[in-house]
C-alpha positions in Angstrom: -0.2 6.5 -15.4 2.4 8.9 -14.3 2.0 10.1 -10.7 0.6 13.5 -10.1 1.0 15.7 -7.1 -1.5 14.4 -4.6 -1.2 10.8 -5.7 -0.1 8.2 -3.1 0.2 4.4 -2.8 -1.0 3.0 0.6 1.1 0.3 2.2 -0.9 -2.5 3.7 -0.3 -1.5 7.3 -1.2 2.1 6.5 -4.6 1.0 5.1 -5.3 -1.3 8.2 -4.4 1.5 10.5 -6.6 4.0 8.6 -9.6 1.5 8.7 -9.1 0.4 12.3 -6.5 2.3 14.3 -6.0 5.7 12.8 -4.0 6.9 15.8 -1.2 4.5 14.8 -0.8 6.5 11.6 1.6 9.4 11.7 -0.1 12.8 11.7 1.2 13.4 8.1 -0.1 10.0 6.8 -3.4 10.4 8.4 -3.8 13.9 6.9 -2.8 12.5 3.4 -5.3 9.7 3.7 -8.1 11.9 4.9 -7.6 14.7 2.4 -10.2 14.4 -0.4 -8.0 16.2 -2.8 -5.6 13.3 -2.7 -5.8 10.3 -4.9 -5.0 7.1 -2.8 -4.0 4.0 -4.7 -4.2 0.5 -3.3 -2.5 -2.4 -4.9 -4.0 -5.9 -5.3 -0.8 -7.0 -3.6 -2.4 -5.5 -0.4 -5.5 -7.7 -0.7 -3.2 -10.7 -1.4 -1.1 -9.9 1.7 -4.1 -9.4 3.9 -5.8 -12.6 2.7 -2.5 -14.5 3.3 -2.1 -13.1 6.8 -5.7 -14.0 7.7 -5.2 -17.6 6.3 -2.0 -18.3 8.2 -3.2 -16.7 11.5 -1.1 -13.6 11.5 -4.1 -11.4 11.3 -6.8 -13.3 13.3 -9.3 -10.4 13.4 -8.9 -9.6 9.6 -11.7 -11.6 8.1 -14.2 -8.7 8.3 -11.7 -6.5 6.5 -11.5 -9.1 3.7 -15.2 -9.5 3.5 -15.7 -5.8 3.0 -12.4 -4.9 1.2 -13.9 -3.8 -2.1 -16.7 -1.9 -0.4 -14.2 -0.1 1.9 -12.1 1.0 -1.2 -15.2 2.5 -2.9 -16.5 4.1 0.3 -13.2 5.9 0.9 -12.7 6.8 -2.8 -9.5 4.8 -3.1 -8.3 3.5 -6.5 -7.1 0.1 -7.3 -3.6 0.2 -8.9 -3.4 -2.9 -11.2 -0.3 -4.9 -11.2 1.4 -5.0 -14.6 4.1 -7.1 -16.0 6.5 -4.2 -15.7 5.7 -4.0 -12.1 6.3 -7.7 -11.6 9.6 -7.5 -13.5 10.8 -4.6 -11.4 9.6 -6.2 -8.1 11.6 -9.3 -8.9 14.6 -7.4 -9.9 14.9 -4.9 -7.0 18.3 -5.2 -5.3 18.8 -5.9 -1.7 18.2 -8.6 0.9 14.7 -7.5 1.7 12.6 -10.6 0.7 9.0 -9.7 1.4 7.3 -10.1 -2.0 4.5 -7.7 -1.0 6.9 -4.9 -0.1 8.8 -5.5 -3.3 5.6 -5.2 -5.3 4.5 -2.1 -3.6 8.0 -0.6 -4.0 8.1 -1.4 -7.7 4.6 0.1 -8.2 5.6 3.2 -6.4 8.8 3.6 -8.3 7.4 2.9 -11.8 4.3 5.0 -11.3 6.2 7.9 -9.8 4.1 8.1 -6.7 5.2 8.1 -3.1 4.2 5.2 -0.8 2.5 5.9 2.6 4.5 3.5 4.9 6.1 3.4 8.2 8.6 0.8 6.9 11.9 2.7 6.2 13.3 -0.4 4.4 11.1 0.6 1.5 13.4 3.4 0.7 16.2 0.9 0.3 14.4 -0.1 -3.0 14.5 3.5 -4.2 10.9 4.3 -3.5 9.8 7.7 -2.1 8.2 7.0 1.3 6.0 9.4 3.2 5.1 8.9 6.8 
């Protein structure tokens, strides 16, 4: 799947903000997420990250999001971007000291699929991903 104009990958925090605190999104990111002409991809790494943060207590109010995650994706018209072996190899091989495995996977998916990532995290650019915020 090569990225098309109007294709974006949502970072985990962008998705959380969209669903719960949209004012925390930049005006540009909010517009991209709300535009029905755009195709918003969500990685399984996001579900993994959310579930991990709920389990370890870093996202204490996140259980309702986990319980309705799939429904929310469908309701908003977001598309799951499956993780492939190529994504995993690239994520593990990305240079730099940034160690977060979730950020590495999202960056790898963004790079390999040729789609920008909606993220406030400027460190994502250090991997070579195009970031929109």
